[in-house]
CHARMM internal coordinates of N, CA and C (Angstrom, degrees):
IC EDIT
DIST 1 N 1 CA 1.4684
DIST 1 CA 1 C 1.5400
ANGL 1 N 1 CA 1 C 110.45
DIST 1 C 2 N 1.3032
ANGL 1 CA 1 C 2 N 112.67
DIHE 1 N 1 CA 1 C 2 N -45.38
DIST 2 N 2 CA 1.4839
ANGL 1 C 2 N 2 CA 118.30
DIHE 1 CA 1 C 2 N 2 CA -174.81
DIST 2 CA 2 C 1.5161
ANGL 2 N 2 CA 2 C 109.85
DIHE 1 C 2 N 2 CA 2 C -66.73
DIST 2 C 3 N 1.3427
ANGL 2 CA 2 C 3 N 117.77
DIHE 2 N 2 CA 2 C 3 N -30.91
DIST 3 N 3 CA 1.4343
ANGL 2 C 3 N 3 CA 120.30
DIHE 2 CA 2 C 3 N 3 CA 178.33
DIST 3 CA 3 C 1.5467
ANGL 3 N 3 CA 3 C 112.86
DIHE 2 C 3 N 3 CA 3 C -59.89
DIST 3 C 4 N 1.2772
ANGL 3 CA 3 C 4 N 119.19
DIHE 3 N 3 CA 3 C 4 N -29.79
DIST 4 N 4 CA 1.4574
ANGL 3 C 4 N 4 CA 125.44
DIHE 3 CA 3 C 4 N 4 CA -179.03
DIST 4 CA 4 C 1.5160
ANGL 4 N 4 CA 4 C 109.60
DIHE 3 C 4 N 4 CA 4 C -63.07
DIST 4 C 5 N 1.3547
ANGL 4 CA 4 C 5 N 117.42
DIHE 4 N 4 CA 4 C 5 N -31.81
DIST 5 N 5 CA 1.4108
ANGL 4 C 5 N 5 CA 122.51
DIHE 4 CA 4 C 5 N 5 CA -174.80
DIST 5 CA 5 C 1.5619
ANGL 5 N 5 CA 5 C 116.87
DIHE 4 C 5 N 5 CA 5 C -113.33
DIST 5 C 6 N 1.3105
ANGL 5 CA 5 C 6 N 110.85
DIHE 5 N 5 CA 5 C 6 N 17.53
DIST 6 N 6 CA 1.5163
ANGL 5 C 6 N 6 CA 116.44
DIHE 5 CA 5 C 6 N 6 CA -169.92
DIST 6 CA 6 C 1.5497
ANGL 6 N 6 CA 6 C 109.35
DIHE 5 C 6 N 6 CA 6 C -62.35
DIST 6 C 7 N 1.2928
ANGL 6 CA 6 C 7 N 119.61
DIHE 6 N 6 CA 6 C 7 N -27.85
DIST 7 N 7 CA 1.4734
ANGL 6 C 7 N 7 CA 120.53
DIHE 6 CA 6 C 7 N 7 CA -177.20
DIST 7 CA 7 C 1.5584
ANGL 7 N 7 CA 7 C 111.32
DIHE 6 C 7 N 7 CA 7 C -74.19
DIST 7 C 8 N 1.2205
ANGL 7 CA 7 C 8 N 119.19
DIHE 7 N 7 CA 7 C 8 N -22.09
DIST 8 N 8 CA 1.5387
ANGL 7 C 8 N 8 CA 125.20
DIHE 7 CA 7 C 8 N 8 CA -177.25
DIST 8 CA 8 C 1.4790
ANGL 8 N 8 CA 8 C 117.22
DIHE 7 C 8 N 8 CA 8 C -114.81
DIST 8 C 9 N 1.3389
ANGL 8 CA 8 C 9 N 115.59
DIHE 8 N 8 CA 8 C 9 N -12.89
DIST 9 N 9 CA 1.4590
ANGL 8 C 9 N 9 CA 119.25
DIHE 8 CA 8 C 9 N 9 CA -168.76
DIST 9 CA 9 C 1.5241
ANGL 9 N 9 CA 9 C 113.34
DIHE 8 C 9 N 9 CA 9 C -64.92
DIST 9 C 10 N 1.3568
ANGL 9 CA 9 C 10 N 116.91
DIHE 9 N 9 CA 9 C 10 N -30.76
DIST 10 N 10 CA 1.4289
ANGL 9 C 10 N 10 CA 122.96
DIHE 9 CA 9 C 10 N 10 CA -174.89
DIST 10 CA 10 C 1.5723
ANGL 10 N 10 CA 10 C 110.05
DIHE 9 C 10 N 10 CA 10 C -100.91
DIST 10 C 11 N 1.2987
ANGL 10 CA 10 C 11 N 117.09
DIHE 10 N 10 CA 10 C 11 N 5.08
DIST 11 N 11 CA 1.5214
ANGL 10 C 11 N 11 CA 113.26
DIHE 10 CA 10 C 11 N 11 CA 179.69
DIST 11 CA 11 C 1.5097
ANGL 11 N 11 CA 11 C 108.67
DIHE 10 C 11 N 11 CA 11 C -68.80
DIST 11 C 12 N 1.3388
ANGL 11 CA 11 C 12 N 115.60
DIHE 11 N 11 CA 11 C 12 N 156.00
DIST 12 N 12 CA 1.4696
ANGL 11 C 12 N 12 CA 120.95
DIHE 11 CA 11 C 12 N 12 CA -178.44
DIST 12 CA 12 C 1.5657
ANGL 12 N 12 CA 12 C 107.85
DIHE 11 C 12 N 12 CA 12 C -69.71
DIST 12 C 13 N 1.3366
ANGL 12 CA 12 C 13 N 115.56
DIHE 12 N 12 CA 12 C 13 N 155.75
DIST 13 N 13 CA 1.4338
ANGL 12 C 13 N 13 CA 122.34
DIHE 12 CA 12 C 13 N 13 CA -178.83
DIST 13 CA 13 C 1.5394
ANGL 13 N 13 CA 13 C 105.74
DIHE 12 C 13 N 13 CA 13 C -67.16
DIST 13 C 14 N 1.3179
ANGL 13 CA 13 C 14 N 122.61
DIHE 13 N 13 CA 13 C 14 N 137.17
DIST 14 N 14 CA 1.4659
ANGL 13 C 14 N 14 CA 127.45
DIHE 13 CA 13 C 14 N 14 CA -175.18
DIST 14 CA 14 C 1.5542
ANGL 14 N 14 CA 14 C 110.79
DIHE 13 C 14 N 14 CA 14 C -56.30
DIST 14 C 15 N 1.2466
ANGL 14 CA 14 C 15 N 120.11
DIHE 14 N 14 CA 14 C 15 N -32.79
DIST 15 N 15 CA 1.4536
ANGL 14 C 15 N 15 CA 122.54
DIHE 14 CA 14 C 15 N 15 CA -173.93
DIST 15 CA 15 C 1.4920
ANGL 15 N 15 CA 15 C 111.65
DIHE 14 C 15 N 15 CA 15 C -69.59
DIST 15 C 16 N 1.3754
ANGL 15 CA 15 C 16 N 117.65
DIHE 15 N 15 CA 15 C 16 N -10.50
DIST 16 N 16 CA 1.4178
ANGL 15 C 16 N 16 CA 116.62
DIHE 15 CA 15 C 16 N 16 CA 175.30
DIST 16 CA 16 C 1.5380
ANGL 16 N 16 CA 16 C 112.24
DIHE 15 C 16 N 16 CA 16 C -80.40
DIST 16 C 17 N 1.3116
ANGL 16 CA 16 C 17 N 113.77
DIHE 16 N 16 CA 16 C 17 N -7.79
DIST 17 N 17 CA 1.5490
ANGL 16 C 17 N 17 CA 120.41
DIHE 16 CA 16 C 17 N 17 CA 179.89
DIST 17 CA 17 C 1.5677
ANGL 17 N 17 CA 17 C 104.81
DIHE 16 C 17 N 17 CA 17 C -87.78
DIST 17 C 18 N 1.2414
ANGL 17 CA 17 C 18 N 114.23
DIHE 17 N 17 CA 17 C 18 N 131.08
DIST 18 N 18 CA 1.4812
ANGL 17 C 18 N 18 CA 120.82
DIHE 17 CA 17 C 18 N 18 CA 177.66
DIST 18 CA 18 C 1.5834
ANGL 18 N 18 CA 18 C 113.48
DIHE 17 C 18 N 18 CA 18 C -66.82
DIST 18 C 19 N 1.2867
ANGL 18 CA 18 C 19 N 116.62
DIHE 18 N 18 CA 18 C 19 N -35.57
DIST 19 N 19 CA 1.3925
ANGL 18 C 19 N 19 CA 118.99
DIHE 18 CA 18 C 19 N 19 CA 177.95
DIST 19 CA 19 C 1.6080
ANGL 19 N 19 CA 19 C 110.61
DIHE 18 C 19 N 19 CA 19 C -65.05
DIST 19 C 20 N 1.2799
ANGL 19 CA 19 C 20 N 116.21
DIHE 19 N 19 CA 19 C 20 N -35.88
DIST 20 N 20 CA 1.4539
ANGL 19 C 20 N 20 CA 119.83
DIHE 19 CA 19 C 20 N 20 CA 176.09
DIST 20 CA 20 C 1.4977
ANGL 20 N 20 CA 20 C 109.75
DIHE 19 C 20 N 20 CA 20 C -63.54
DIST 20 C 21 N 1.2522
ANGL 20 CA 20 C 21 N 115.15
DIHE 20 N 20 CA 20 C 21 N -48.84
DIST 21 N 21 CA 1.5297
ANGL 20 C 21 N 21 CA 118.80
DIHE 20 CA 20 C 21 N 21 CA -176.58
DIST 21 CA 21 C 1.5961
ANGL 21 N 21 CA 21 C 110.83
DIHE 20 C 21 N 21 CA 21 C -61.72
DIST 21 C 22 N 1.3504
ANGL 21 CA 21 C 22 N 114.58
DIHE 21 N 21 CA 21 C 22 N -32.90
DIST 22 N 22 CA 1.4516
ANGL 21 C 22 N 22 CA 119.03
DIHE 21 CA 21 C 22 N 22 CA -179.52
DIST 22 CA 22 C 1.6335
ANGL 22 N 22 CA 22 C 106.30
DIHE 21 C 22 N 22 CA 22 C -69.61
DIST 22 C 23 N 1.2124
ANGL 22 CA 22 C 23 N 117.95
DIHE 22 N 22 CA 22 C 23 N -43.47
DIST 23 N 23 CA 1.5096
ANGL 22 C 23 N 23 CA 121.45
DIHE 22 CA 22 C 23 N 23 CA -176.15
DIST 23 CA 23 C 1.5824
ANGL 23 N 23 CA 23 C 107.72
DIHE 22 C 23 N 23 CA 23 C -77.59
DIST 23 C 24 N 1.2524
ANGL 23 CA 23 C 24 N 117.77
DIHE 23 N 23 CA 23 C 24 N -33.98
DIST 24 N 24 CA 1.5314
ANGL 23 C 24 N 24 CA 122.17
DIHE 23 CA 23 C 24 N 24 CA -178.15
DIST 24 CA 24 C 1.4348
ANGL 24 N 24 CA 24 C 113.84
DIHE 23 C 24 N 24 CA 24 C -127.27
DIST 24 C 25 N 1.3233
ANGL 24 CA 24 C 25 N 121.37
DIHE 24 N 24 CA 24 C 25 N 74.50
DIST 25 N 25 CA 1.4513
ANGL 24 C 25 N 25 CA 122.42
DIHE 24 CA 24 C 25 N 25 CA -174.46
DIST 25 CA 25 C 1.5432
ANGL 25 N 25 CA 25 C 104.41
DIHE 24 C 25 N 25 CA 25 C -62.22
DIST 25 C 26 N 1.3700
ANGL 25 CA 25 C 26 N 117.34
DIHE 25 N 25 CA 25 C 26 N 155.32
DIST 26 N 26 CA 1.4352
ANGL 25 C 26 N 26 CA 122.25
DIHE 25 CA 25 C 26 N 26 CA 176.78
DIST 26 CA 26 C 1.5212
ANGL 26 N 26 CA 26 C 107.82
DIHE 25 C 26 N 26 CA 26 C -75.11
DIST 26 C 27 N 1.3338
ANGL 26 CA 26 C 27 N 110.95
DIHE 26 N 26 CA 26 C 27 N 139.07
DIST 27 N 27 CA 1.4432
ANGL 26 C 27 N 27 CA 122.95
DIHE 26 CA 26 C 27 N 27 CA -177.80
DIST 27 CA 27 C 1.5828
ANGL 27 N 27 CA 27 C 111.08
DIHE 26 C 27 N 27 CA 27 C -90.97
DIST 27 C 28 N 1.2626
ANGL 27 CA 27 C 28 N 117.46
DIHE 27 N 27 CA 27 C 28 N 137.78
DIST 28 N 28 CA 1.4866
ANGL 27 C 28 N 28 CA 119.98
DIHE 27 CA 27 C 28 N 28 CA -179.28
DIST 28 CA 28 C 1.5786
ANGL 28 N 28 CA 28 C 108.01
DIHE 27 C 28 N 28 CA 28 C -65.14
DIST 28 C 29 N 1.2854
ANGL 28 CA 28 C 29 N 116.01
DIHE 28 N 28 CA 28 C 29 N 159.39
DIST 29 N 29 CA 1.4742
ANGL 28 C 29 N 29 CA 119.55
DIHE 28 CA 28 C 29 N 29 CA 175.04
DIST 29 CA 29 C 1.4719
ANGL 29 N 29 CA 29 C 112.14
DIHE 28 C 29 N 29 CA 29 C -62.37
DIST 29 C 30 N 1.3438
ANGL 29 CA 29 C 30 N 115.80
DIHE 29 N 29 CA 29 C 30 N -35.34
DIST 30 N 30 CA 1.4579
ANGL 29 C 30 N 30 CA 115.87
DIHE 29 CA 29 C 30 N 30 CA -178.89
DIST 30 CA 30 C 1.4584
ANGL 30 N 30 CA 30 C 112.11
DIHE 29 C 30 N 30 CA 30 C -69.88
DIST 30 C 31 N 1.3588
ANGL 30 CA 30 C 31 N 119.73
DIHE 30 N 30 CA 30 C 31 N -34.81
DIST 31 N 31 CA 1.4230
ANGL 30 C 31 N 31 CA 121.93
DIHE 30 CA 30 C 31 N 31 CA 175.90
DIST 31 CA 31 C 1.4969
ANGL 31 N 31 CA 31 C 113.93
DIHE 30 C 31 N 31 CA 31 C -68.77
DIST 31 C 32 N 1.3292
ANGL 31 CA 31 C 32 N 115.50
DIHE 31 N 31 CA 31 C 32 N -33.01
DIST 32 N 32 CA 1.4708
ANGL 31 C 32 N 32 CA 121.72
DIHE 31 CA 31 C 32 N 32 CA 176.99
DIST 32 CA 32 C 1.5231
ANGL 32 N 32 CA 32 C 110.35
DIHE 31 C 32 N 32 CA 32 C -68.48
DIST 32 C 33 N 1.2241
ANGL 32 CA 32 C 33 N 116.73
DIHE 32 N 32 CA 32 C 33 N -38.88
DIST 33 N 33 CA 1.4533
ANGL 32 C 33 N 33 CA 120.75
DIHE 32 CA 32 C 33 N 33 CA -179.11
DIST 33 CA 33 C 1.5006
ANGL 33 N 33 CA 33 C 113.61
DIHE 32 C 33 N 33 CA 33 C -70.91
DIST 33 C 34 N 1.3940
ANGL 33 CA 33 C 34 N 115.54
DIHE 33 N 33 CA 33 C 34 N -30.38
DIST 34 N 34 CA 1.4963
ANGL 33 C 34 N 34 CA 120.86
DIHE 33 CA 33 C 34 N 34 CA 174.68
DIST 34 CA 34 C 1.4868
ANGL 34 N 34 CA 34 C 110.92
DIHE 33 C 34 N 34 CA 34 C -65.92
DIST 34 C 35 N 1.3780
ANGL 34 CA 34 C 35 N 119.99
DIHE 34 N 34 CA 34 C 35 N -32.72
DIST 35 N 35 CA 1.4267
ANGL 34 C 35 N 35 CA 122.49
DIHE 34 CA 34 C 35 N 35 CA -177.22
DIST 35 CA 35 C 1.4985
ANGL 35 N 35 CA 35 C 109.82
DIHE 34 C 35 N 35 CA 35 C -65.75
DIST 35 C 36 N 1.3640
ANGL 35 CA 35 C 36 N 119.29
DIHE 35 N 35 CA 35 C 36 N -40.86
DIST 36 N 36 CA 1.4008
ANGL 35 C 36 N 36 CA 121.82
DIHE 35 CA 35 C 36 N 36 CA -172.81
DIST 36 CA 36 C 1.5534
ANGL 36 N 36 CA 36 C 112.85
DIHE 35 C 36 N 36 CA 36 C -98.22
DIST 36 C 37 N 1.2180
ANGL 36 CA 36 C 37 N 121.35
DIHE 36 N 36 CA 36 C 37 N -7.58
DIST 37 N 37 CA 1.4748
ANGL 36 C 37 N 37 CA 123.59
DIHE 36 CA 36 C 37 N 37 CA -176.01
DIST 37 CA 37 C 1.6071
ANGL 37 N 37 CA 37 C 110.77
DIHE 36 C 37 N 37 CA 37 C -62.52
DIST 37 C 38 N 1.3520
ANGL 37 CA 37 C 38 N 118.74
DIHE 37 N 37 CA 37 C 38 N -46.25
DIST 38 N 38 CA 1.4470
ANGL 37 C 38 N 38 CA 116.88
DIHE 37 CA 37 C 38 N 38 CA -174.88
DIST 38 CA 38 C 1.4945
ANGL 38 N 38 CA 38 C 114.82
DIHE 37 C 38 N 38 CA 38 C -76.27
DIST 38 C 39 N 1.2844
ANGL 38 CA 38 C 39 N 118.06
DIHE 38 N 38 CA 38 C 39 N -1.97
DIST 39 N 39 CA 1.5436
ANGL 38 C 39 N 39 CA 120.02
DIHE 38 CA 38 C 39 N 39 CA -168.11
DIST 39 CA 39 C 1.4620
ANGL 39 N 39 CA 39 C 107.20
DIHE 38 C 39 N 39 CA 39 C -71.36
DIST 39 C 40 N 1.3478
ANGL 39 CA 39 C 40 N 117.23
DIHE 39 N 39 CA 39 C 40 N 129.38
DIST 40 N 40 CA 1.3922
ANGL 39 C 40 N 40 CA 128.38
DIHE 39 CA 39 C 40 N 40 CA 173.84
DIST 40 CA 40 C 1.5101
ANGL 40 N 40 CA 40 C 105.78
DIHE 39 C 40 N 40 CA 40 C -132.65
DIST 40 C 41 N 1.3418
ANGL 40 CA 40 C 41 N 115.22
DIHE 40 N 40 CA 40 C 41 N 112.70
DIST 41 N 41 CA 1.4641
ANGL 40 C 41 N 41 CA 118.83
DIHE 40 CA 40 C 41 N 41 CA -175.23
DIST 41 CA 41 C 1.4914
ANGL 41 N 41 CA 41 C 113.38
DIHE 40 C 41 N 41 CA 41 C -70.86
DIST 41 C 42 N 1.2620
ANGL 41 CA 41 C 42 N 117.93
DIHE 41 N 41 CA 41 C 42 N -33.76
DIST 42 N 42 CA 1.4240
ANGL 41 C 42 N 42 CA 124.99
DIHE 41 CA 41 C 42 N 42 CA 178.65
DIST 42 CA 42 C 1.4701
ANGL 42 N 42 CA 42 C 114.06
DIHE 41 C 42 N 42 CA 42 C -125.48
DIST 42 C 43 N 1.2955
ANGL 42 CA 42 C 43 N 117.38
DIHE 42 N 42 CA 42 C 43 N 71.31
DIST 43 N 43 CA 1.4977
ANGL 42 C 43 N 43 CA 124.64
DIHE 42 CA 42 C 43 N 43 CA -176.82
DIST 43 CA 43 C 1.5028
ANGL 43 N 43 CA 43 C 108.20
DIHE 42 C 43 N 43 CA 43 C -58.30
DIST 43 C 44 N 1.3324
ANGL 43 CA 43 C 44 N 118.48
DIHE 43 N 43 CA 43 C 44 N 124.67
DIST 44 N 44 CA 1.3632
ANGL 43 C 44 N 44 CA 123.32
DIHE 43 CA 43 C 44 N 44 CA 175.51
DIST 44 CA 44 C 1.5174
ANGL 44 N 44 CA 44 C 114.84
DIHE 43 C 44 N 44 CA 44 C 92.00
DIST 44 C 45 N 1.3150
ANGL 44 CA 44 C 45 N 114.92
DIHE 44 N 44 CA 44 C 45 N -1.43
DIST 45 N 45 CA 1.4470
ANGL 44 C 45 N 45 CA 120.32
DIHE 44 CA 44 C 45 N 45 CA -175.35
DIST 45 CA 45 C 1.5652
ANGL 45 N 45 CA 45 C 110.17
DIHE 44 C 45 N 45 CA 45 C -65.70
DIST 45 C 46 N 1.2563
ANGL 45 CA 45 C 46 N 113.92
DIHE 45 N 45 CA 45 C 46 N -46.84
DIST 46 N 46 CA 1.5218
ANGL 45 C 46 N 46 CA 116.56
DIHE 45 CA 45 C 46 N 46 CA 179.44
DIST 46 CA 46 C 1.4696
ANGL 46 N 46 CA 46 C 115.93
DIHE 45 C 46 N 46 CA 46 C -60.56
DIST 46 C 47 N 1.3562
ANGL 46 CA 46 C 47 N 113.82
DIHE 46 N 46 CA 46 C 47 N -35.00
DIST 47 N 47 CA 1.5238
ANGL 46 C 47 N 47 CA 120.15
DIHE 46 CA 46 C 47 N 47 CA 174.25
DIST 47 CA 47 C 1.4821
ANGL 47 N 47 CA 47 C 112.35
DIHE 46 C 47 N 47 CA 47 C -64.67
DIST 47 C 48 N 1.3421
ANGL 47 CA 47 C 48 N 113.15
DIHE 47 N 47 CA 47 C 48 N -42.24
DIST 48 N 48 CA 1.5171
ANGL 47 C 48 N 48 CA 116.83
DIHE 47 CA 47 C 48 N 48 CA -178.84
DIST 48 CA 48 C 1.5272
ANGL 48 N 48 CA 48 C 110.21
DIHE 47 C 48 N 48 CA 48 C -68.83
DIST 48 C 49 N 1.3400
ANGL 48 CA 48 C 49 N 116.90
DIHE 48 N 48 CA 48 C 49 N -34.94
DIST 49 N 49 CA 1.4246
ANGL 48 C 49 N 49 CA 119.64
DIHE 48 CA 48 C 49 N 49 CA 177.53
DIST 49 CA 49 C 1.5819
ANGL 49 N 49 CA 49 C 110.55
DIHE 48 C 49 N 49 CA 49 C -66.44
DIST 49 C 50 N 1.3641
ANGL 49 CA 49 C 50 N 117.55
DIHE 49 N 49 CA 49 C 50 N -43.16
DIST 50 N 50 CA 1.4210
ANGL 49 C 50 N 50 CA 120.35
DIHE 49 CA 49 C 50 N 50 CA 179.80
DIST 50 CA 50 C 1.5890
ANGL 50 N 50 CA 50 C 110.24
DIHE 49 C 50 N 50 CA 50 C -63.48
DIST 50 C 51 N 1.2841
ANGL 50 CA 50 C 51 N 118.85
DIHE 50 N 50 CA 50 C 51 N -38.30
DIST 51 N 51 CA 1.5142
ANGL 50 C 51 N 51 CA 120.72
DIHE 50 CA 50 C 51 N 51 CA 179.71
DIST 51 CA 51 C 1.4591
ANGL 51 N 51 CA 51 C 106.07
DIHE 50 C 51 N 51 CA 51 C -67.71
DIST 51 C 52 N 1.2634
ANGL 51 CA 51 C 52 N 123.76
DIHE 51 N 51 CA 51 C 52 N -40.34
DIST 52 N 52 CA 1.4982
ANGL 51 C 52 N 52 CA 125.49
DIHE 51 CA 51 C 52 N 52 CA 179.91
DIST 52 CA 52 C 1.4855
ANGL 52 N 52 CA 52 C 111.99
DIHE 51 C 52 N 52 CA 52 C -65.11
DIST 52 C 53 N 1.3558
ANGL 52 CA 52 C 53 N 116.80
DIHE 52 N 52 CA 52 C 53 N -41.32
DIST 53 N 53 CA 1.4536
ANGL 52 C 53 N 53 CA 121.67
DIHE 52 CA 52 C 53 N 53 CA 176.80
DIST 53 CA 53 C 1.5363
ANGL 53 N 53 CA 53 C 112.15
DIHE 52 C 53 N 53 CA 53 C -63.08
DIST 53 C 54 N 1.3724
ANGL 53 CA 53 C 54 N 112.26
DIHE 53 N 53 CA 53 C 54 N -43.21
DIST 54 N 54 CA 1.4727
ANGL 53 C 54 N 54 CA 116.89
DIHE 53 CA 53 C 54 N 54 CA 179.17
DIST 54 CA 54 C 1.5106
ANGL 54 N 54 CA 54 C 110.92
DIHE 53 C 54 N 54 CA 54 C -63.92
DIST 54 C 55 N 1.3277
ANGL 54 CA 54 C 55 N 117.78
DIHE 54 N 54 CA 54 C 55 N -44.71
DIST 55 N 55 CA 1.4883
ANGL 54 C 55 N 55 CA 122.70
DIHE 54 CA 54 C 55 N 55 CA 175.19
DIST 55 CA 55 C 1.4852
ANGL 55 N 55 CA 55 C 109.70
DIHE 54 C 55 N 55 CA 55 C -55.95
DIST 55 C 56 N 1.2934
ANGL 55 CA 55 C 56 N 120.28
DIHE 55 N 55 CA 55 C 56 N -44.76
DIST 56 N 56 CA 1.4734
ANGL 55 C 56 N 56 CA 123.17
DIHE 55 CA 55 C 56 N 56 CA -176.29
DIST 56 CA 56 C 1.4821
ANGL 56 N 56 CA 56 C 107.65
DIHE 55 C 56 N 56 CA 56 C -62.58
DIST 56 C 57 N 1.3777
ANGL 56 CA 56 C 57 N 114.57
DIHE 56 N 56 CA 56 C 57 N -48.57
DIST 57 N 57 CA 1.4972
ANGL 56 C 57 N 57 CA 116.64
DIHE 56 CA 56 C 57 N 57 CA 177.75
DIST 57 CA 57 C 1.5065
ANGL 57 N 57 CA 57 C 116.58
DIHE 56 C 57 N 57 CA 57 C -57.47
DIST 57 C 58 N 1.3155
ANGL 57 CA 57 C 58 N 114.29
DIHE 57 N 57 CA 57 C 58 N -36.94
DIST 58 N 58 CA 1.4618
ANGL 57 C 58 N 58 CA 122.20
DIHE 57 CA 57 C 58 N 58 CA 177.87
DIST 58 CA 58 C 1.6273
ANGL 58 N 58 CA 58 C 108.68
DIHE 57 C 58 N 58 CA 58 C -67.71
DIST 58 C 59 N 1.3043
ANGL 58 CA 58 C 59 N 115.28
DIHE 58 N 58 CA 58 C 59 N -39.90
DIST 59 N 59 CA 1.4721
ANGL 58 C 59 N 59 CA 115.08
DIHE 58 CA 58 C 59 N 59 CA -179.82
DIST 59 CA 59 C 1.5128
ANGL 59 N 59 CA 59 C 108.04
DIHE 58 C 59 N 59 CA 59 C -70.60
DIST 59 C 60 N 1.2771
ANGL 59 CA 59 C 60 N 122.17
DIHE 59 N 59 CA 59 C 60 N -39.66
DIST 60 N 60 CA 1.4777
ANGL 59 C 60 N 60 CA 120.29
DIHE 59 CA 59 C 60 N 60 CA 176.44
DIST 60 CA 60 C 1.5318
ANGL 60 N 60 CA 60 C 112.92
DIHE 59 C 60 N 60 CA 60 C -62.58
DIST 60 C 61 N 1.3026
ANGL 60 CA 60 C 61 N 115.83
DIHE 60 N 60 CA 60 C 61 N -44.27
DIST 61 N 61 CA 1.4632
ANGL 60 C 61 N 61 CA 119.42
DIHE 60 CA 60 C 61 N 61 CA 176.34
DIST 61 CA 61 C 1.4695
ANGL 61 N 61 CA 61 C 110.70
DIHE 60 C 61 N 61 CA 61 C -56.07
DIST 61 C 62 N 1.3902
ANGL 61 CA 61 C 62 N 119.87
DIHE 61 N 61 CA 61 C 62 N -45.99
DIST 62 N 62 CA 1.4223
ANGL 61 C 62 N 62 CA 121.11
DIHE 61 CA 61 C 62 N 62 CA -176.69
DIST 62 CA 62 C 1.5843
ANGL 62 N 62 CA 62 C 108.10
DIHE 61 C 62 N 62 CA 62 C -68.65
DIST 62 C 63 N 1.2904
ANGL 62 CA 62 C 63 N 115.64
DIHE 62 N 62 CA 62 C 63 N -40.93
DIST 63 N 63 CA 1.5434
ANGL 62 C 63 N 63 CA 112.75
DIHE 62 CA 62 C 63 N 63 CA 173.68
DIST 63 CA 63 C 1.4749
ANGL 63 N 63 CA 63 C 115.83
DIHE 62 C 63 N 63 CA 63 C -54.12
DIST 63 C 64 N 1.3483
ANGL 63 CA 63 C 64 N 112.90
DIHE 63 N 63 CA 63 C 64 N -43.09
DIST 64 N 64 CA 1.4973
ANGL 63 C 64 N 64 CA 118.53
DIHE 63 CA 63 C 64 N 64 CA -177.53
DIST 64 CA 64 C 1.5308
ANGL 64 N 64 CA 64 C 109.00
DIHE 63 C 64 N 64 CA 64 C -63.77
DIST 64 C 65 N 1.3298
ANGL 64 CA 64 C 65 N 116.23
DIHE 64 N 64 CA 64 C 65 N -38.85
DIST 65 N 65 CA 1.4509
ANGL 64 C 65 N 65 CA 117.21
DIHE 64 CA 64 C 65 N 65 CA 179.15
DIST 65 CA 65 C 1.4933
ANGL 65 N 65 CA 65 C 112.92
DIHE 64 C 65 N 65 CA 65 C -65.73
DIST 65 C 66 N 1.3983
ANGL 65 CA 65 C 66 N 118.36
DIHE 65 N 65 CA 65 C 66 N -37.78
DIST 66 N 66 CA 1.3882
ANGL 65 C 66 N 66 CA 124.92
DIHE 65 CA 65 C 66 N 66 CA 176.89
DIST 66 CA 66 C 1.5563
ANGL 66 N 66 CA 66 C 107.58
DIHE 65 C 66 N 66 CA 66 C -66.84
DIST 66 C 67 N 1.2811
ANGL 66 CA 66 C 67 N 122.95
DIHE 66 N 66 CA 66 C 67 N -40.24
DIST 67 N 67 CA 1.3697
ANGL 66 C 67 N 67 CA 123.69
DIHE 66 CA 66 C 67 N 67 CA 179.69
DIST 67 CA 67 C 1.6357
ANGL 67 N 67 CA 67 C 111.87
DIHE 66 C 67 N 67 CA 67 C -65.29
DIST 67 C 68 N 1.3386
ANGL 67 CA 67 C 68 N 115.26
DIHE 67 N 67 CA 67 C 68 N -37.99
DIST 68 N 68 CA 1.3939
ANGL 67 C 68 N 68 CA 123.89
DIHE 67 CA 67 C 68 N 68 CA 176.81
DIST 68 CA 68 C 1.5039
ANGL 68 N 68 CA 68 C 110.95
DIHE 67 C 68 N 68 CA 68 C -63.18
DIST 68 C 69 N 1.2976
ANGL 68 CA 68 C 69 N 118.37
DIHE 68 N 68 CA 68 C 69 N -46.75
DIST 69 N 69 CA 1.4979
ANGL 68 C 69 N 69 CA 125.09
DIHE 68 CA 68 C 69 N 69 CA 174.91
DIST 69 CA 69 C 1.4381
ANGL 69 N 69 CA 69 C 111.76
DIHE 68 C 69 N 69 CA 69 C -61.33
DIST 69 C 70 N 1.3454
ANGL 69 CA 69 C 70 N 117.50
DIHE 69 N 69 CA 69 C 70 N -45.14
DIST 70 N 70 CA 1.4946
ANGL 69 C 70 N 70 CA 122.11
DIHE 69 CA 69 C 70 N 70 CA -179.22
DIST 70 CA 70 C 1.5521
ANGL 70 N 70 CA 70 C 112.98
DIHE 69 C 70 N 70 CA 70 C -63.60
DIST 70 C 71 N 1.2411
ANGL 70 CA 70 C 71 N 116.58
DIHE 70 N 70 CA 70 C 71 N -43.94
DIST 71 N 71 CA 1.4184
ANGL 70 C 71 N 71 CA 123.22
DIHE 70 CA 70 C 71 N 71 CA -176.36
DIST 71 CA 71 C 1.5795
ANGL 71 N 71 CA 71 C 115.35
DIHE 70 C 71 N 71 CA 71 C -91.06
DIST 71 C 72 N 1.3248
ANGL 71 CA 71 C 72 N 117.02
DIHE 71 N 71 CA 71 C 72 N -4.21
DIST 72 N 72 CA 1.4169
ANGL 71 C 72 N 72 CA 123.05
DIHE 71 CA 71 C 72 N 72 CA -177.68
DIST 72 CA 72 C 1.4544
ANGL 72 N 72 CA 72 C 116.69
DIHE 71 C 72 N 72 CA 72 C 66.21
DIST 72 C 73 N 1.2397
ANGL 72 CA 72 C 73 N 120.67
DIHE 72 N 72 CA 72 C 73 N 32.28
DIST 73 N 73 CA 1.4492
ANGL 72 C 73 N 73 CA 125.04
DIHE 72 CA 72 C 73 N 73 CA 178.48
DIST 73 CA 73 C 1.4490
ANGL 73 N 73 CA 73 C 114.41
DIHE 72 C 73 N 73 CA 73 C -83.97
END
COOR INIT
IC SEED 1 N 1 CA 1 C
IC BUILD
């Protein structure tokens, strides 16, 4: 695998180059954190789960009521 990249594996890291730093200045840790903070991969997923759980509980409660009526309990 290393043989595939032998021509570039020992090149210096680009940030050592002043031109690279001028075009791409380093970002502060606070700024980096702000980029990723609002990320939600599945927006609305927890709400959908809560609705499904509530519906299942209602279904079970309804079935229990029907069983009580059927067996006279």
